[in-house]
TORKOL-4160 file (C-alpha; in steps of 0.2 Angstrom, whole numbers, padded with zeros to 4 digits, m for minus):
341
<pt num="1" X="m0062" Y="m0174" Z="m0279"/>
<pt num="2" X="m0054" Y="m0168" Z="m0263"/>
<pt num="3" X="m0064" Y="m0163" Z="m0248"/>
<pt num="4" X="m0060" Y="m0146" Z="m0239"/>
<pt num="5" X="m0058" Y="m0145" Z="m0221"/>
<pt num="6" X="m0072" Y="m0135" Z="m0213"/>
<pt num="7" X="m0067" Y="m0118" Z="m0206"/>
<pt num="8" X="m0067" Y="m0117" Z="m0187"/>
<pt num="9" X="m0082" Y="m0109" Z="m0180"/>
<pt num="10" X="m0077" Y="m0092" Z="m0172"/>
<pt num="11" X="m0082" Y="m0089" Z="m0154"/>
<pt num="12" X="m0094" Y="m0075" Z="m0151"/>
<pt num="13" X="m0082" Y="m0067" Z="m0139"/>
<pt num="14" X="m0067" Y="m0059" Z="m0148"/>
<pt num="15" X="m0050" Y="m0062" Z="m0140"/>
<pt num="16" X="m0046" Y="m0044" Z="m0135"/>
<pt num="17" X="m0048" Y="m0047" Z="m0117"/>
<pt num="18" X="m0035" Y="m0061" Z="m0117"/>
<pt num="19" X="m0023" Y="m0051" Z="m0127"/>
<pt num="20" X="m0025" Y="m0036" Z="m0115"/>
<pt num="21" X="m0022" Y="m0046" Z="m0100"/>
<pt num="22" X="m0007" Y="m0054" Z="m0108"/>
<pt num="23" X="0001" Y="m0037" Z="m0111"/>
<pt num="24" X="m0002" Y="m0028" Z="m0095"/>
<pt num="25" X="0016" Y="m0030" Z="m0090"/>
<pt num="26" X="0020" Y="m0018" Z="m0105"/>
<pt num="27" X="0011" Y="m0004" Z="m0097"/>
<pt num="28" X="0021" Y="m0006" Z="m0081"/>
<pt num="29" X="0037" Y="m0006" Z="m0090"/>
<pt num="30" X="0032" Y="0010" Z="m0100"/>
<pt num="31" X="0028" Y="0019" Z="m0083"/>
<pt num="32" X="0044" Y="0013" Z="m0075"/>
<pt num="33" X="0054" Y="0019" Z="m0090"/>
<pt num="34" X="0046" Y="0036" Z="m0090"/>
<pt num="35" X="0050" Y="0038" Z="m0072"/>
<pt num="36" X="0068" Y="0033" Z="m0074"/>
<pt num="37" X="0070" Y="0045" Z="m0089"/>
<pt num="38" X="0063" Y="0059" Z="m0079"/>
<pt num="39" X="0048" Y="0063" Z="m0091"/>
<pt num="40" X="0036" Y="0068" Z="m0078"/>
<pt num="41" X="0048" Y="0079" Z="m0069"/>
<pt num="42" X="0053" Y="0088" Z="m0085"/>
<pt num="43" X="0035" Y="0091" Z="m0089"/>
<pt num="44" X="0030" Y="0097" Z="m0072"/>
<pt num="45" X="0021" Y="0114" Z="m0074"/>
<pt num="46" X="0024" Y="0116" Z="m0092"/>
<pt num="47" X="0020" Y="0109" Z="m0110"/>
<pt num="48" X="0032" Y="0103" Z="m0123"/>
<pt num="49" X="0031" Y="0095" Z="m0140"/>
<pt num="50" X="0037" Y="0077" Z="m0144"/>
<pt num="51" X="0053" Y="0085" Z="m0152"/>
<pt num="52" X="0056" Y="0096" Z="m0137"/>
<pt num="53" X="0055" Y="0081" Z="m0125"/>
<pt num="54" X="0065" Y="0071" Z="m0136"/>
<pt num="55" X="0079" Y="0084" Z="m0137"/>
<pt num="56" X="0079" Y="0088" Z="m0118"/>
<pt num="57" X="0080" Y="0070" Z="m0113"/>
<pt num="58" X="0091" Y="0064" Z="m0127"/>
<pt num="59" X="0078" Y="0051" Z="m0133"/>
<pt num="60" X="0077" Y="0041" Z="m0149"/>
<pt num="61" X="0067" Y="0049" Z="m0163"/>
<pt num="62" X="0060" Y="0033" Z="m0170"/>
<pt num="63" X="0051" Y="0028" Z="m0153"/>
<pt num="64" X="0048" Y="0043" Z="m0143"/>
<pt num="65" X="0031" Y="0048" Z="m0151"/>
<pt num="66" X="0023" Y="0031" Z="m0148"/>
<pt num="67" X="0031" Y="0031" Z="m0130"/>
<pt num="68" X="0023" Y="0048" Z="m0126"/>
<pt num="69" X="0006" Y="0043" Z="m0133"/>
<pt num="70" X="0006" Y="0027" Z="m0123"/>
<pt num="71" X="0008" Y="0038" Z="m0107"/>
<pt num="72" X="m0006" Y="0049" Z="m0113"/>
<pt num="73" X="m0017" Y="0034" Z="m0116"/>
<pt num="74" X="m0013" Y="0028" Z="m0098"/>
<pt num="75" X="m0019" Y="0045" Z="m0091"/>
<pt num="76" X="m0002" Y="0050" Z="m0085"/>
<pt num="77" X="0001" Y="0063" Z="m0099"/>
<pt num="78" X="m0011" Y="0075" Z="m0106"/>
<pt num="79" X="m0010" Y="0079" Z="m0125"/>
<pt num="80" X="m0018" Y="0095" Z="m0133"/>
<pt num="81" X="m0013" Y="0096" Z="m0151"/>
<pt num="82" X="0005" Y="0093" Z="m0152"/>
<pt num="83" X="0009" Y="0098" Z="m0134"/>
<pt num="84" X="0011" Y="0085" Z="m0119"/>
<pt num="85" X="0010" Y="0089" Z="m0101"/>
<pt num="86" X="0009" Y="0080" Z="m0084"/>
<pt num="87" X="m0009" Y="0074" Z="m0079"/>
<pt num="88" X="m0013" Y="0079" Z="m0061"/>
<pt num="89" X="m0010" Y="0061" Z="m0054"/>
<pt num="90" X="0007" Y="0061" Z="m0062"/>
<pt num="91" X="0011" Y="0078" Z="m0056"/>
<pt num="92" X="0007" Y="0073" Z="m0038"/>
<pt num="93" X="0016" Y="0056" Z="m0038"/>
<pt num="94" X="0029" Y="0055" Z="m0052"/>
<pt num="95" X="0037" Y="0072" Z="m0052"/>
<pt num="96" X="0053" Y="0071" Z="m0042"/>
<pt num="97" X="0050" Y="0088" Z="m0034"/>
<pt num="98" X="0033" Y="0083" Z="m0027"/>
<pt num="99" X="0032" Y="0080" Z="m0008"/>
<pt num="100" X="0022" Y="0064" Z="m0012"/>
<pt num="101" X="0034" Y="0057" Z="m0025"/>
<pt num="102" X="0033" Y="0038" Z="m0027"/>
<pt num="103" X="0045" Y="0036" Z="m0042"/>
<pt num="104" X="0059" Y="0029" Z="m0032"/>
<pt num="105" X="0048" Y="0016" Z="m0026"/>
<pt num="106" X="0041" Y="0010" Z="m0042"/>
<pt num="107" X="0057" Y="0001" Z="m0049"/>
<pt num="108" X="0060" Y="m0008" Z="m0032"/>
<pt num="109" X="0042" Y="m0013" Z="m0031"/>
<pt num="110" X="0042" Y="m0020" Z="m0049"/>
<pt num="111" X="0058" Y="m0030" Z="m0045"/>
<pt num="112" X="0050" Y="m0037" Z="m0029"/>
<pt num="113" X="0033" Y="m0041" Z="m0038"/>
<pt num="114" X="0043" Y="m0050" Z="m0052"/>
<pt num="115" X="0052" Y="m0061" Z="m0039"/>
<pt num="116" X="0036" Y="m0065" Z="m0030"/>
<pt num="117" X="0025" Y="m0069" Z="m0045"/>
<pt num="118" X="0039" Y="m0080" Z="m0053"/>
<pt num="119" X="0035" Y="m0092" Z="m0038"/>
<pt num="120" X="0016" Y="m0093" Z="m0042"/>
<pt num="121" X="0017" Y="m0109" Z="m0052"/>
<pt num="122" X="0029" Y="m0118" Z="m0040"/>
<pt num="123" X="0019" Y="m0112" Z="m0025"/>
<pt num="124" X="0002" Y="m0118" Z="m0031"/>
<pt num="125" X="0010" Y="m0135" Z="m0035"/>
<pt num="126" X="0021" Y="m0138" Z="m0020"/>
<pt num="127" X="0014" Y="m0126" Z="m0007"/>
<pt num="128" X="0031" Y="m0118" Z="m0004"/>
<pt num="129" X="0040" Y="m0103" Z="m0011"/>
<pt num="130" X="0058" Y="m0099" Z="m0014"/>
<pt num="131" X="0066" Y="m0091" Z="0001"/>
<pt num="132" X="0071" Y="m0076" Z="m0010"/>
<pt num="133" X="0053" Y="m0071" Z="m0012"/>
<pt num="134" X="0048" Y="m0074" Z="0006"/>
<pt num="135" X="0045" Y="m0058" Z="0015"/>
<pt num="136" X="0044" Y="m0048" Z="m0002"/>
<pt num="137" X="0050" Y="m0031" Z="m0003"/>
<pt num="138" X="0049" Y="m0027" Z="0015"/>
<pt num="139" X="0060" Y="m0042" Z="0020"/>
<pt num="140" X="0073" Y="m0037" Z="0007"/>
<pt num="141" X="0072" Y="m0018" Z="0011"/>
<pt num="142" X="0076" Y="m0020" Z="0029"/>
<pt num="143" X="0094" Y="m0026" Z="0025"/>
<pt num="144" X="0097" Y="m0013" Z="0012"/>
<pt num="145" X="0095" Y="0005" Z="0017"/>
<pt num="146" X="0094" Y="0011" Z="m0001"/>
<pt num="147" X="0078" Y="0000" Z="m0003"/>
<pt num="148" X="0071" Y="0003" Z="0014"/>
<pt num="149" X="0070" Y="0022" Z="0013"/>
<pt num="150" X="0059" Y="0023" Z="m0003"/>
<pt num="151" X="0048" Y="0009" Z="0004"/>
<pt num="152" X="0045" Y="0018" Z="0021"/>
<pt num="153" X="0042" Y="0035" Z="0011"/>
<pt num="154" X="0028" Y="0027" Z="0002"/>
<pt num="155" X="0021" Y="0019" Z="0018"/>
<pt num="156" X="0022" Y="0036" Z="0027"/>
<pt num="157" X="0012" Y="0044" Z="0012"/>
<pt num="158" X="m0001" Y="0031" Z="0014"/>
<pt num="159" X="m0001" Y="0033" Z="0033"/>
<pt num="160" X="m0003" Y="0052" Z="0032"/>
<pt num="161" X="m0018" Y="0051" Z="0021"/>
<pt num="162" X="m0026" Y="0037" Z="0032"/>
<pt num="163" X="m0022" Y="0047" Z="0048"/>
<pt num="164" X="m0030" Y="0063" Z="0041"/>
<pt num="165" X="m0045" Y="0053" Z="0036"/>
<pt num="166" X="m0047" Y="0044" Z="0053"/>
<pt num="167" X="m0044" Y="0061" Z="0062"/>
<pt num="168" X="m0059" Y="0068" Z="0052"/>
<pt num="169" X="m0070" Y="0053" Z="0054"/>
<pt num="170" X="m0068" Y="0045" Z="0071"/>
<pt num="171" X="m0073" Y="0054" Z="0087"/>
<pt num="172" X="m0058" Y="0057" Z="0097"/>
<pt num="173" X="m0065" Y="0070" Z="0109"/>
<pt num="174" X="m0066" Y="0059" Z="0124"/>
<pt num="175" X="m0050" Y="0050" Z="0121"/>
<pt num="176" X="m0033" Y="0054" Z="0130"/>
<pt num="177" X="m0021" Y="0041" Z="0124"/>
<pt num="178" X="m0020" Y="0034" Z="0106"/>
<pt num="179" X="m0007" Y="0020" Z="0101"/>
<pt num="180" X="m0003" Y="0014" Z="0084"/>
<pt num="181" X="0002" Y="m0004" Z="0085"/>
<pt num="182" X="0015" Y="m0009" Z="0072"/>
<pt num="183" X="0015" Y="0009" Z="0066"/>
<pt num="184" X="0031" Y="0011" Z="0056"/>
<pt num="185" X="0039" Y="0028" Z="0058"/>
<pt num="186" X="0024" Y="0035" Z="0067"/>
<pt num="187" X="0016" Y="0046" Z="0053"/>
<pt num="188" X="m0002" Y="0040" Z="0056"/>
<pt num="189" X="m0002" Y="0043" Z="0075"/>
<pt num="190" X="0007" Y="0060" Z="0071"/>
<pt num="191" X="m0007" Y="0065" Z="0060"/>
<pt num="192" X="m0020" Y="0061" Z="0073"/>
<pt num="193" X="m0011" Y="0071" Z="0086"/>
<pt num="194" X="m0009" Y="0086" Z="0075"/>
<pt num="195" X="m0027" Y="0086" Z="0071"/>
<pt num="196" X="m0032" Y="0083" Z="0090"/>
<pt num="197" X="m0019" Y="0092" Z="0101"/>
<pt num="198" X="m0027" Y="0085" Z="0117"/>
<pt num="199" X="m0021" Y="0068" Z="0112"/>
<pt num="200" X="m0006" Y="0059" Z="0119"/>
<pt num="201" X="0001" Y="0047" Z="0106"/>
<pt num="202" X="0013" Y="0032" Z="0106"/>
<pt num="203" X="0020" Y="0022" Z="0091"/>
<pt num="204" X="0023" Y="0003" Z="0095"/>
<pt num="205" X="0036" Y="m0005" Z="0085"/>
<pt num="206" X="0050" Y="m0018" Z="0086"/>
<pt num="207" X="0064" Y="m0012" Z="0098"/>
<pt num="208" X="0076" Y="m0013" Z="0083"/>
<pt num="209" X="0067" Y="0001" Z="0075"/>
<pt num="210" X="0069" Y="0013" Z="0089"/>
<pt num="211" X="0083" Y="0024" Z="0082"/>
<pt num="212" X="0075" Y="0024" Z="0064"/>
<pt num="213" X="0058" Y="0029" Z="0071"/>
<pt num="214" X="0064" Y="0042" Z="0084"/>
<pt num="215" X="0075" Y="0050" Z="0071"/>
<pt num="216" X="0060" Y="0052" Z="0060"/>
<pt num="217" X="0049" Y="0059" Z="0073"/>
<pt num="218" X="0062" Y="0072" Z="0077"/>
<pt num="219" X="0063" Y="0076" Z="0059"/>
<pt num="220" X="0044" Y="0080" Z="0058"/>
<pt num="221" X="0044" Y="0089" Z="0074"/>
<pt num="222" X="0035" Y="0076" Z="0084"/>
<pt num="223" X="0048" Y="0068" Z="0095"/>
<pt num="224" X="0042" Y="0077" Z="0110"/>
<pt num="225" X="0024" Y="0073" Z="0107"/>
<pt num="226" X="0024" Y="0055" Z="0102"/>
<pt num="227" X="0032" Y="0041" Z="0113"/>
<pt num="228" X="0041" Y="0026" Z="0105"/>
<pt num="229" X="0037" Y="0010" Z="0113"/>
<pt num="230" X="0047" Y="m0005" Z="0108"/>
<pt num="231" X="0041" Y="m0023" Z="0110"/>
<pt num="232" X="0034" Y="m0039" Z="0102"/>
<pt num="233" X="0015" Y="m0037" Z="0100"/>
<pt num="234" X="0012" Y="m0055" Z="0104"/>
<pt num="235" X="0022" Y="m0056" Z="0120"/>
<pt num="236" X="0027" Y="m0039" Z="0127"/>
<pt num="237" X="0016" Y="m0027" Z="0137"/>
<pt num="238" X="0005" Y="m0015" Z="0127"/>
<pt num="239" X="0002" Y="0002" Z="0136"/>
<pt num="240" X="m0015" Y="0007" Z="0141"/>
<pt num="241" X="m0025" Y="0017" Z="0128"/>
<pt num="242" X="m0042" Y="0024" Z="0124"/>
<pt num="243" X="m0039" Y="0021" Z="0105"/>
<pt num="244" X="m0028" Y="0007" Z="0097"/>
<pt num="245" X="m0024" Y="0005" Z="0079"/>
<pt num="246" X="m0019" Y="m0010" Z="0069"/>
<pt num="247" X="m0015" Y="m0004" Z="0052"/>
<pt num="248" X="m0009" Y="m0016" Z="0038"/>
<pt num="249" X="m0003" Y="m0028" Z="0052"/>
<pt num="250" X="m0016" Y="m0042" Z="0053"/>
<pt num="251" X="m0013" Y="m0047" Z="0035"/>
<pt num="252" X="0004" Y="m0054" Z="0039"/>
<pt num="253" X="m0003" Y="m0067" Z="0050"/>
<pt num="254" X="m0014" Y="m0083" Z="0051"/>
<pt num="255" X="m0031" Y="m0082" Z="0058"/>
<pt num="256" X="m0026" Y="m0088" Z="0075"/>
<pt num="257" X="m0013" Y="m0075" Z="0077"/>
<pt num="258" X="m0024" Y="m0062" Z="0071"/>
<pt num="259" X="m0037" Y="m0067" Z="0084"/>
<pt num="260" X="m0023" Y="m0066" Z="0097"/>
<pt num="261" X="m0018" Y="m0049" Z="0092"/>
<pt num="262" X="m0036" Y="m0043" Z="0093"/>
<pt num="263" X="m0037" Y="m0050" Z="0111"/>
<pt num="264" X="m0021" Y="m0041" Z="0116"/>
<pt num="265" X="m0028" Y="m0025" Z="0110"/>
<pt num="266" X="m0044" Y="m0028" Z="0119"/>
<pt num="267" X="m0035" Y="m0031" Z="0136"/>
<pt num="268" X="m0024" Y="m0015" Z="0134"/>
<pt num="269" X="m0039" Y="m0004" Z="0130"/>
<pt num="270" X="m0048" Y="0006" Z="0144"/>
<pt num="271" X="m0067" Y="0003" Z="0146"/>
<pt num="272" X="m0076" Y="0011" Z="0131"/>
<pt num="273" X="m0060" Y="0012" Z="0121"/>
<pt num="274" X="m0060" Y="0009" Z="0102"/>
<pt num="275" X="m0050" Y="m0003" Z="0091"/>
<pt num="276" X="m0047" Y="0003" Z="0073"/>
<pt num="277" X="m0041" Y="m0010" Z="0061"/>
<pt num="278" X="m0037" Y="m0005" Z="0043"/>
<pt num="279" X="m0031" Y="m0016" Z="0029"/>
<pt num="280" X="m0033" Y="m0019" Z="0010"/>
<pt num="281" X="m0047" Y="m0031" Z="0015"/>
<pt num="282" X="m0055" Y="m0042" Z="0002"/>
<pt num="283" X="m0073" Y="m0037" Z="m0002"/>
<pt num="284" X="m0085" Y="m0050" Z="0005"/>
<pt num="285" X="m0089" Y="m0057" Z="m0013"/>
<pt num="286" X="m0071" Y="m0058" Z="m0017"/>
<pt num="287" X="m0073" Y="m0049" Z="m0034"/>
<pt num="288" X="m0062" Y="m0034" Z="m0032"/>
<pt num="289" X="m0047" Y="m0037" Z="m0043"/>
<pt num="290" X="m0034" Y="m0026" Z="m0034"/>
<pt num="291" X="m0039" Y="m0033" Z="m0017"/>
<pt num="292" X="m0039" Y="m0052" Z="m0022"/>
<pt num="293" X="m0023" Y="m0049" Z="m0032"/>
<pt num="294" X="m0014" Y="m0041" Z="m0017"/>
<pt num="295" X="m0020" Y="m0055" Z="m0006"/>
<pt num="296" X="m0013" Y="m0068" Z="m0017"/>
<pt num="297" X="0004" Y="m0058" Z="m0017"/>
<pt num="298" X="0004" Y="m0059" Z="0002"/>
<pt num="299" X="0002" Y="m0078" Z="0001"/>
<pt num="300" X="0018" Y="m0078" Z="m0010"/>
<pt num="301" X="0029" Y="m0068" Z="0001"/>
<pt num="302" X="0022" Y="m0073" Z="0018"/>
<pt num="303" X="0021" Y="m0091" Z="0026"/>
<pt num="304" X="0004" Y="m0086" Z="0034"/>
<pt num="305" X="m0002" Y="m0070" Z="0027"/>
<pt num="306" X="m0016" Y="m0065" Z="0016"/>
<pt num="307" X="m0029" Y="m0051" Z="0015"/>
<pt num="308" X="m0046" Y="m0056" Z="0024"/>
<pt num="309" X="m0064" Y="m0051" Z="0023"/>
<pt num="310" X="m0072" Y="m0037" Z="0033"/>
<pt num="311" X="m0085" Y="m0050" Z="0039"/>
<pt num="312" X="m0070" Y="m0061" Z="0046"/>
<pt num="313" X="m0062" Y="m0046" Z="0055"/>
<pt num="314" X="m0079" Y="m0041" Z="0063"/>
<pt num="315" X="m0080" Y="m0059" Z="0069"/>
<pt num="316" X="m0063" Y="m0058" Z="0077"/>
<pt num="317" X="m0067" Y="m0042" Z="0086"/>
<pt num="318" X="m0084" Y="m0049" Z="0093"/>
<pt num="319" X="m0076" Y="m0065" Z="0099"/>
<pt num="320" X="m0063" Y="m0054" Z="0109"/>
<pt num="321" X="m0078" Y="m0045" Z="0117"/>
<pt num="322" X="m0079" Y="m0029" Z="0107"/>
<pt num="323" X="m0097" Y="m0022" Z="0104"/>
<pt num="324" X="m0104" Y="m0009" Z="0091"/>
<pt num="325" X="m0093" Y="m0018" Z="0078"/>
<pt num="326" X="m0094" Y="m0010" Z="0061"/>
<pt num="327" X="m0085" Y="m0010" Z="0044"/>
<pt num="328" X="m0084" Y="0004" Z="0032"/>
<pt num="329" X="m0073" Y="0009" Z="0016"/>
<pt num="330" X="m0058" Y="0019" Z="0019"/>
<pt num="331" X="m0050" Y="0030" Z="0005"/>
<pt num="332" X="m0056" Y="0018" Z="m0009"/>
<pt num="333" X="m0041" Y="0006" Z="m0006"/>
<pt num="334" X="m0044" Y="0000" Z="0012"/>
<pt num="335" X="m0057" Y="m0005" Z="0024"/>
<pt num="336" X="m0059" Y="0001" Z="0042"/>
<pt num="337" X="m0066" Y="m0010" Z="0055"/>
<pt num="338" X="m0071" Y="m0002" Z="0072"/>
<pt num="339" X="m0075" Y="m0010" Z="0089"/>
<pt num="340" X="m0079" Y="m0003" Z="0106"/>
<pt num="341" X="m0073" Y="m0011" Z="0122"/>
């Protein structure tokens, strides 16, 4: 008589969570492909059946239905009966004719993230990353204009939104001069000056960016209103101001350099002036998936960088001499830390 092997005891928890996490990349590929094919632009402002979409975009009959249903399940399409149309978020960011279009950036971002995340295992084992992933998308884009323009377009979109929110939330009534330190093409300080016409603004960037920034300020009608200041934030003079801003700057550096940058801002501020720091800061409990994931990404593409906790940022400001230091959420994706000289 032969004995039978006992059936393994099944865990109480089903494996769906593991399977879902293992296939998240599939969702990203579906979105990337839909952008590349022009699905969202084709459906902007109208509805169409699967057959109509397939015929207009010359798609395969065997796969298109499931493809569209995945996009609907992701919340990028809406399906009523047999008709598909763009969801509001897709209409805003994935229609080529939208002023806030992000579609050009997504394939480049995906490429950059794949390059960086391929280095995770080696980086954890050895403490080093491949030079091709170092600097991430930003480093590569600076040497390739075709990559750089979509990147800065996205950053401009973020900065416009953050600038509008800061203009609404922060009291600028007593301020005369506001400066954005490491401000990209100047969209954030432009938003502040538009909202508060009494302000004088300057945008501080590396000298090599001058032509790029000034041309953009001219394009948006702000070249006569916002001054370009070229320099190295660690070594060159920072013009005096009533309000200074570090937006998505401190996350590129180690703590000692972050502290040095905060102190330099303190020295440049007039008495009573404000320093505003915004970044994708990690929640103090380190439980927000998107924020800790982005922090890990920064560690893969930067020798020193990472995100940081609001509590740490507040400590740096207090150590530099700032008072009335506080932290608050900003647009659900960022955190704002404020200190007064």
